[in-house]
KOLPA-166012 format. One record per atom (N, C-alpha, C, CB): residue number from 0; atom name; y, x, z. Coordinates in nm, 4 decimals, padded with zeros to 6 digits. Last residue first. Glycine has a CB too. Layout:
KOLPA-166012
- NUM;CA;Y;X;Z
...
This chain:
KOLPA-166012
- 95;N;00.5232;-01.0634;-00.1679
- 95;CA;00.6214;-01.1725;-00.1740
- 95;C;00.7499;-01.1265;-00.2206
- 95;CB;00.6389;-01.2373;-00.0443
- 94;N;00.3845;-00.8399;-00.2468
- 94;CA;00.3179;-00.9670;-00.3303
- 94;C;00.4500;-01.0969;-00.2565
- 94;CB;00.0909;-01.0044;-00.2694
- 93;N;00.5139;-00.5091;-00.3349
- 93;CA;00.4577;-00.6384;-00.2408
- 93;C;00.4355;-00.7594;-00.3364
- 93;CB;00.5762;-00.6899;-00.1128
- 92;N;00.4350;-00.2733;-00.5095
- 92;CA;00.5223;-00.3705;-00.5021
- 92;C;00.4425;-00.5036;-00.4015
- 92;CB;00.5639;-00.4083;-00.6651
- 91;N;00.4698;00.0929;-00.4620
- 91;CA;00.4106;-00.0404;-00.4245
- 91;C;00.5334;-00.1558;-00.4559
- 91;CB;00.3601;-00.0377;-00.2511
- 90;N;00.4885;00.4066;-00.6176
- 90;CA;00.5869;00.2873;-00.6152
- 90;C;00.4326;00.1594;-00.5692
- 90;CB;00.6959;00.2601;-00.8194
- 89;N;00.5082;00.7654;-00.5571
- 89;CA;00.4226;00.6307;-00.5757
- 89;C;00.4853;00.5122;-00.5631
- 89;CB;00.3175;00.6177;-00.4847
- 88;N;00.6531;01.0140;-00.7045
- 88;CA;00.6403;00.9058;-00.5981
- 88;C;00.5492;00.8146;-00.6516
- 88;CB;00.7727;00.8331;-00.5593
- 87;N;00.4498;01.3285;-00.6945
- 87;CA;00.5058;01.2152;-00.7513
- 87;C;00.5264;01.1067;-00.6651
- 87;CB;00.4338;01.1747;-00.8518
- 86;N;00.3407;01.5154;-00.5740
- 86;CA;00.4585;01.5625;-00.5903
- 86;C;00.5252;01.4097;-00.6522
- 86;CB;00.4578;01.7079;-00.6894
- 85;N;00.0236;01.4075;-00.3511
- 85;CA;00.1056;01.4452;-00.4990
- 85;C;00.2717;01.4461;-00.4857
- 85;CB;00.0661;01.3166;-00.6262
- 84;N;-00.2275;01.3571;-00.1994
- 84;CA;-00.1242;01.4122;-00.1887
- 84;C;-00.0860;01.4644;-00.3348
- 84;CB;-00.1363;01.5056;-00.0845
- 83;N;-00.3340;01.0213;-00.2199
- 83;CA;-00.3666;01.1417;-00.2254
- 83;C;-00.2530;01.2308;-00.2576
- 83;CB;-00.4664;01.1522;-00.3077
- 82;N;-00.2971;00.7438;00.0298
- 82;CA;-00.2789;00.7975;-00.0940
- 82;C;-00.3186;00.9401;-00.1125
- 82;CB;-00.1500;00.7815;-00.1266
- 81;N;-00.4619;00.4909;00.1382
- 81;CA;-00.3824;00.5842;00.1326
- 81;C;-00.4015;00.6854;00.0389
- 81;CB;-00.3747;00.6266;00.2374
- 80;N;-00.6145;00.1279;00.2596
- 80;CA;-00.6002;00.2698;00.1352
- 80;C;-00.5226;00.3727;00.1830
- 80;CB;-00.5199;00.2345;-00.0169
- 79;N;-00.6232;-00.0390;00.5039
- 79;CA;-00.7092;00.0699;00.4538
- 79;C;-00.7133;00.1835;00.3213
- 79;CB;-00.8068;00.0052;00.4427
- 78;N;-00.3847;-00.1480;00.4799
- 78;CA;-00.4246;-00.1254;00.6006
- 78;C;-00.5218;-00.0247;00.5812
- 78;CB;-00.4680;-00.2399;00.6691
- 77;N;-00.2986;-00.2101;00.2359
- 77;CA;-00.2343;-00.1049;00.2639
- 77;C;-00.3292;-00.0807;00.4156
- 77;CB;-00.0575;-00.1306;00.2650
- 76;N;-00.5019;-00.2477;-00.0791
- 76;CA;-00.4953;-00.3064;00.0773
- 76;C;-00.4515;-00.1804;00.1639
- 76;CB;-00.6596;-00.3713;00.1392
- 75;N;-00.3833;-00.2833;-00.4042
- 75;CA;-00.4570;-00.1864;-00.2494
- 75;C;-00.4240;-00.2806;-00.1813
- 75;CB;-00.3934;-00.0216;-00.1764
- 74;N;-00.4646;-00.3262;-00.7515
- 74;CA;-00.3849;-00.3565;-00.5911
- 74;C;-00.4454;-00.2712;-00.4764
- 74;CB;-00.4070;-00.5295;-00.5331
- 73;N;-00.5290;-00.2550;-00.9817
- 73;CA;-00.3826;-00.2291;-00.9395
- 73;C;-00.3525;-00.2600;-00.8553
- 73;CB;-00.2954;-00.2622;-00.9919
- 72;N;-00.7593;-00.3173;-01.0326
- 72;CA;-00.7459;-00.1940;-01.0299
- 72;C;-00.5996;-00.1694;-00.9758
- 72;CB;-00.7788;-00.1393;-01.1607
- 71;N;-00.8520;-00.5681;-00.8059
- 71;CA;-00.7920;-00.5445;-00.9202
- 71;C;-00.7812;-00.4147;-00.9137
- 71;CB;-00.6765;-00.6107;-00.9447
- 70;N;-01.0821;-00.6505;-00.5567
- 70;CA;-00.9364;-00.6177;-00.5691
- 70;C;-00.9482;-00.5824;-00.7509
- 70;CB;-00.8794;-00.4629;-00.4456
- 69;N;-01.2777;-00.9395;-00.4015
- 69;CA;-01.2922;-00.8252;-00.4834
- 69;C;-01.1335;-00.7742;-00.5321
- 69;CB;-01.3945;-00.8676;-00.6136
- 68;N;-01.3705;-01.0574;-00.1523
- 68;CA;-01.2317;-01.0265;-00.1809
- 68;C;-01.2192;-00.9178;-00.2828
- 68;CB;-01.1598;-00.9875;-00.0564
- 67;N;-01.6288;-00.9995;-00.0288
- 67;CA;-01.6006;-01.1454;-00.1103
- 67;C;-01.4384;-01.1756;-00.1707
- 67;CB;-01.6352;-01.2789;00.0089
- 66;N;-01.6301;-00.7717;00.0994
- 66;CA;-01.6933;-00.8041;-00.0344
- 66;C;-01.6556;-00.9304;-00.1253
- 66;CB;-01.8308;-00.8172;-00.0078
- 65;N;-01.3027;-00.6981;00.2004
- 65;CA;-01.3893;-00.7621;00.2268
- 65;C;-01.4951;-00.7705;00.1223
- 65;CB;-01.3410;-00.8629;00.2630
- 64;N;-01.2633;-00.3295;00.0878
- 64;CA;-01.2096;-00.4553;00.1939
- 64;C;-01.3384;-00.5535;00.1989
- 64;CB;-01.0526;-00.5550;00.1263
- 63;N;-01.2687;-00.0568;00.0153
- 63;CA;-01.2201;-00.1749;-00.0624
- 63;C;-01.1872;-00.3057;00.0131
- 63;CB;-01.3214;-00.2075;-00.1618
- 62;N;-01.2190;00.2306;00.0154
- 62;CA;-01.2667;00.1122;00.0999
- 62;C;-01.1790;-00.0412;00.0287
- 62;CB;-01.2167;00.1511;00.2896
- 61;N;-01.1009;00.4080;-00.1860
- 61;CA;-01.2249;00.3688;-00.1769
- 61;C;-01.2908;00.2709;-00.0791
- 61;CB;-01.2768;00.4667;-00.1688
- 60;N;-00.8455;00.4205;-00.3031
- 60;CA;-00.8726;00.2843;-00.2850
- 60;C;-01.0466;00.2853;-00.2502
- 60;CB;-00.8216;00.1935;-00.4320
- 59;N;-00.5704;00.6112;-00.3355
- 59;CA;-00.7353;00.6265;-00.2265
- 59;C;-00.7618;00.4730;-00.2242
- 59;CB;-00.7170;00.7035;-00.0159
- 58;N;-00.3557;00.6750;-00.5410
- 58;CA;-00.4256;00.6164;-00.4229
- 58;C;-00.5786;00.5870;-00.4461
- 58;CB;-00.3543;00.4843;-00.3834
- 57;N;-00.2874;00.7956;-00.7871
- 57;CA;-00.2837;00.8707;-00.6787
- 57;C;-00.2846;00.8042;-00.5458
- 57;CB;-00.1809;00.9459;-00.6900
- 56;N;-00.3522;00.6416;-01.0045
- 56;CA;-00.4407;00.7371;-00.9780
- 56;C;-00.3922;00.8093;-00.8699
- 56;CB;-00.4682;00.8155;-01.0857
- 55;N;-00.1799;00.3308;-01.0472
- 55;CA;-00.1678;00.4754;-00.9948
- 55;C;-00.3239;00.5382;-00.9489
- 55;CB;-00.0569;00.4727;-00.8537
- 54;N;-00.0754;00.1246;-01.1890
- 54;CA;-00.2268;00.1737;-01.1795
- 54;C;-00.2516;00.3007;-01.0991
- 54;CB;-00.2835;00.2025;-01.3227
- 53;N;00.1874;00.0737;-01.1842
- 53;CA;00.1362;00.1931;-01.2713
- 53;C;-00.0104;00.2482;-01.2692
- 53;CB;00.2158;00.3063;-01.2363
- 52;N;00.1774;-00.1041;-00.9875
- 52;CA;00.2137;-00.1323;-01.0860
- 52;C;00.1565;-00.0453;-01.1905
- 52;CB;00.3323;-00.1406;-01.0766
- 51;N;00.0010;-00.1977;-00.7272
- 51;CA;00.0458;-00.0795;-00.7717
- 51;C;00.1031;-00.0479;-00.9150
- 51;CB;-00.0503;-00.0069;-00.7506
- 50;N;00.0597;-00.4418;-00.5148
- 50;CA;00.0603;-00.3829;-00.5879
- 50;C;00.0941;-00.2778;-00.6449
- 50;CB;00.0676;-00.4205;-00.6098
- 49;N;-00.1105;-00.4957;-00.1869
- 49;CA;00.0504;-00.4673;-00.2751
- 49;C;-00.0217;-00.4110;-00.3927
- 49;CB;00.1903;-00.3342;-00.1968
- 48;N;-00.2028;-00.6736;00.1353
- 48;CA;-00.2243;-00.6638;00.0026
- 48;C;-00.1086;-00.5944;-00.0957
- 48;CB;-00.2511;-00.7975;-00.0350
- 47;N;-00.2126;-00.7642;00.3514
- 47;CA;-00.1178;-00.6544;00.3581
- 47;C;-00.1421;-00.6128;00.2026
- 47;CB;-00.1520;-00.5295;00.4844
- 46;N;-00.3907;-00.9958;00.3572
- 46;CA;-00.2250;-01.0219;00.3701
- 46;C;-00.1358;-00.9090;00.3458
- 46;CB;-00.1840;-01.0675;00.5133
- 45;N;-00.6301;-00.9522;00.3546
- 45;CA;-00.5693;-00.9221;00.2364
- 45;C;-00.4179;-00.9734;00.2570
- 45;CB;-00.6484;-00.9889;00.1132
- 44;N;-00.7900;-01.1297;00.6419
- 44;CA;-00.7913;-01.0000;00.5557
- 44;C;-00.7035;-01.0482;00.3963
- 44;CB;-00.9843;-00.9455;00.5269
- 43;N;-00.7126;-01.2035;00.9423
- 43;CA;-00.6963;-01.2729;00.7967
- 43;C;-00.6801;-01.1377;00.7043
- 43;CB;-00.5436;-01.3904;00.7833
- 42;N;-00.7195;-01.1098;01.1874
- 42;CA;-00.8469;-01.1580;01.1066
- 42;C;-00.8289;-01.2516;00.9700
- 42;CB;-00.9348;-01.2445;01.2090
- 41;N;-00.5056;-01.0494;01.3074
- 41;CA;-00.5322;-01.1681;01.3574
- 41;C;-00.6552;-01.2254;01.2514
- 41;CB;-00.3907;-01.2567;01.3669
- 40;N;-00.4633;-00.7654;01.2027
- 40;CA;-00.4810;-00.7924;01.3497
- 40;C;-00.5076;-00.9145;01.4052
- 40;CB;-00.3809;-00.7587;01.4116
- 39;N;-00.3927;-00.8192;00.9514
- 39;CA;-00.4845;-00.7502;00.9760
- 39;C;-00.5494;-00.8018;01.1507
- 39;CB;-00.4239;-00.5990;00.9492
- 38;N;-00.1821;-00.9545;00.8379
- 38;CA;-00.2613;-01.0336;00.9474
- 38;C;-00.3678;-00.9595;00.9539
- 38;CB;-00.2989;-01.1836;00.9229
- 37;N;00.1461;-00.8682;00.6897
- 37;CA;-00.0058;-00.8448;00.7058
- 37;C;-00.0422;-00.9277;00.8128
- 37;CB;-00.0499;-00.6954;00.7354
- 36;N;00.3959;-00.7830;00.4845
- 36;CA;00.3210;-00.8665;00.5181
- 36;C;00.1689;-00.8418;00.5951
- 36;CB;00.3184;-00.9235;00.4108
- 35;N;00.5438;-00.4688;00.5654
- 35;CA;00.4525;-00.5432;00.4453
- 35;C;00.4062;-00.6624;00.5291
- 35;CB;00.3058;-00.4440;00.3753
- 34;N;00.8555;-00.3502;00.6502
- 34;CA;00.7523;-00.4767;00.7195
- 34;C;00.6884;-00.5248;00.5814
- 34;CB;00.8496;-00.6313;00.8153
- 33;N;00.9516;-00.0290;00.7810
- 33;CA;00.9095;-00.0986;00.6515
- 33;C;00.8248;-00.1977;00.6638
- 33;CB;00.8515;-00.0177;00.5613
- 32;N;00.9894;00.1792;00.9445
- 32;CA;01.0529;00.0275;00.9515
- 32;C;01.0546;-00.0912;00.8517
- 32;CB;01.1811;00.0425;00.9671
- 31;N;00.8085;00.3699;00.9616
- 31;CA;00.9253;00.3888;00.8932
- 31;C;01.0070;00.2675;00.8596
- 31;CB;00.8954;00.4556;00.7810
- 30;N;00.5703;00.2416;01.0773
- 30;CA;00.6539;00.3022;01.1800
- 30;C;00.7899;00.3973;01.0785
- 30;CB;00.5352;00.4160;01.2915
- 29;N;00.4993;00.0906;00.8398
- 29;CA;00.5433;00.0193;00.9853
- 29;C;00.6242;00.1020;01.0631
- 29;CB;00.4221;-00.0171;01.0807
- 28;N;00.3926;00.3008;00.7047
- 28;CA;00.5070;00.1840;00.6657
- 28;C;00.5581;00.1379;00.7518
- 28;CB;00.4753;00.0736;00.6009
- 27;N;00.1788;00.4014;00.8857
- 27;CA;00.2543;00.4651;00.8327
- 27;C;00.4309;00.3902;00.8000
- 27;CB;00.1663;00.5015;00.7217
- 26;N;00.0163;00.1596;00.8682
- 26;CA;00.0869;00.2077;00.9848
- 26;C;00.1968;00.3068;00.9829
- 26;CB;-00.0002;00.2568;01.0619
- 25;N;-00.0576;00.1636;00.5818
- 25;CA;00.0090;00.0114;00.6464
- 25;C;00.0755;00.0667;00.7545
- 25;CB;-00.1059;-00.1218;00.7049
- 24;N;-00.1941;00.3861;00.4858
- 24;CA;-00.0429;00.3540;00.4484
- 24;C;00.0393;00.2193;00.5535
- 24;CB;-00.0506;00.2981;00.2670
- 23;N;-00.4080;00.5843;00.6293
- 23;CA;-00.3779;00.4420;00.5753
- 23;C;-00.2642;00.4324;00.5802
- 23;CB;-00.4295;00.3298;00.6347
- 22;N;-00.3840;00.9535;00.6258
- 22;CA;-00.3670;00.8331;00.6962
- 22;C;-00.3297;00.7114;00.6150
- 22;CB;-00.2707;00.8539;00.7941
- 21;N;-00.3368;01.1693;00.4323
- 21;CA;-00.4538;01.1756;00.5486
- 21;C;-00.4776;01.0356;00.6246
- 21;CB;-00.4097;01.2905;00.6698
- 20;N;-00.1196;01.2004;00.3715
- 20;CA;-00.1962;01.1327;00.2473
- 20;C;-00.3360;01.1771;00.3345
- 20;CB;-00.1665;01.2102;00.0546
- 19;N;00.1753;01.0474;00.5161
- 19;CA;00.0524;01.1374;00.5055
- 19;C;-00.0328;01.1072;00.4223
- 19;CB;-00.0168;01.1505;00.6108
- 18;N;00.5015;00.9721;00.2838
- 18;CA;00.3681;00.9453;00.3924
- 18;C;00.2855;01.0516;00.3968
- 18;CB;00.2691;00.8238;00.3562
- 17;N;00.8673;00.9419;00.2969
- 17;CA;00.7065;01.0112;00.2799
- 17;C;00.5965;00.9705;00.3328
- 17;CB;00.6919;01.1330;00.3241
- 16;N;00.9991;00.6314;00.1440
- 16;CA;00.9457;00.7317;00.2513
- 16;C;00.8601;00.8208;00.2060
- 16;CB;00.8795;00.6729;00.3590
- 15;N;01.1889;00.3694;00.0623
- 15;CA;01.1514;00.4837;00.0546
- 15;C;01.1175;00.5940;00.1545
- 15;CB;01.2199;00.5124;-00.0053
- 14;N;01.2177;00.0317;00.0385
- 14;CA;01.2560;00.1609;00.1296
- 14;C;01.1752;00.2492;00.0557
- 14;CB;01.2191;00.1602;00.3018
- 13;N;01.2770;-00.1621;-00.1598
- 13;CA;01.2876;-00.1865;-00.0138
- 13;C;01.3202;-00.0761;00.0464
- 13;CB;01.1736;-00.2361;00.0481
- 12;N;01.4362;-00.2768;-00.4396
- 12;CA;01.4097;-00.1465;-00.3697
- 12;C;01.3834;-00.2029;-00.2105
- 12;CB;01.5527;-00.0283;-00.3874
- 11;N;01.3092;-00.5368;-00.6427
- 11;CA;01.4145;-00.4838;-00.5850
- 11;C;01.3573;-00.3766;-00.4739
- 11;CB;01.5035;-00.5990;-00.5288
- 10;N;01.1147;-00.6350;-00.8233
- 10;CA;01.1120;-00.5521;-00.8331
- 10;C;01.2349;-00.4866;-00.7525
- 10;CB;01.0867;-00.5461;-00.9426
- 9;N;00.9746;-00.8772;-00.7006
- 9;CA;01.1154;-00.8670;-00.8356
- 9;C;01.1751;-00.7550;-00.8354
- 9;CB;01.2513;-00.9688;-00.8239
- 8;N;00.8889;-00.8017;-00.4906
- 8;CA;00.7714;-00.8775;-00.6034
- 8;C;00.8724;-00.8721;-00.7092
- 8;CB;00.7003;-01.0624;-00.5693
- 7;N;01.0148;-00.5204;-00.3977
- 7;CA;00.9608;-00.6447;-00.3678
- 7;C;00.8989;-00.7102;-00.4881
- 7;CB;01.0621;-00.7286;-00.3101
- 6;N;00.8827;-00.1537;-00.3406
- 6;CA;00.9700;-00.2792;-00.3729
- 6;C;00.8976;-00.3905;-00.3754
- 6;CB;01.0398;-00.2754;-00.4994
- 5;N;00.8560;00.1435;-00.2074
- 5;CA;00.8226;-00.0215;-00.1895
- 5;C;00.8959;-00.1001;-00.2432
- 5;CB;00.8238;-00.0755;-00.0644
- 4;N;00.7783;00.4429;-00.2545
- 4;CA;00.8581;00.3582;-00.2986
- 4;C;00.8108;00.2155;-00.3007
- 4;CB;00.8934;00.4004;-00.4121
- 3;N;00.6489;00.7571;-00.1178
- 3;CA;00.6084;00.6197;-00.1504
- 3;C;00.7547;00.5228;-00.1976
- 3;CB;00.5257;00.5551;-00.0035
- 2;N;00.5729;01.0957;-00.1217
- 2;CA;00.6627;00.9739;-00.1422
- 2;C;00.6332;00.8731;-00.1816
- 2;CB;00.7456;00.9833;-00.2063
- 1;N;00.3765;01.2842;00.0739
- 1;CA;00.3929;01.1881;-00.0720
- 1;C;00.4952;01.0906;-00.0569
- 1;CB;00.2555;01.0978;-00.1151
- 0;N;00.3408;01.6078;00.2182
- 0;CA;00.3788;01.5015;00.1985
- 0;C;00.4253;01.4336;00.0516
- 0;CB;00.4583;01.5051;00.2805
């Protein structure tokens, strides 16, 4: 299991938890009580976008979302992104 640290846009700790490297981040964060803004289930793509301030190589971003919505290297859509198995803590920063 890999640890993920979720911070607000002003760097305040929201929550820290362990996640499975074989599953997308968003449902795992939600099951741990972490509220990441999202609208996936209403058809509004990219609402769950988070920054990975360190441009983390431990994030699997092979699924990039809508072609019309390109992501920067430090961004991840938590609904389709997940972590690789690592002993390092991965920091995600919400956009709100």
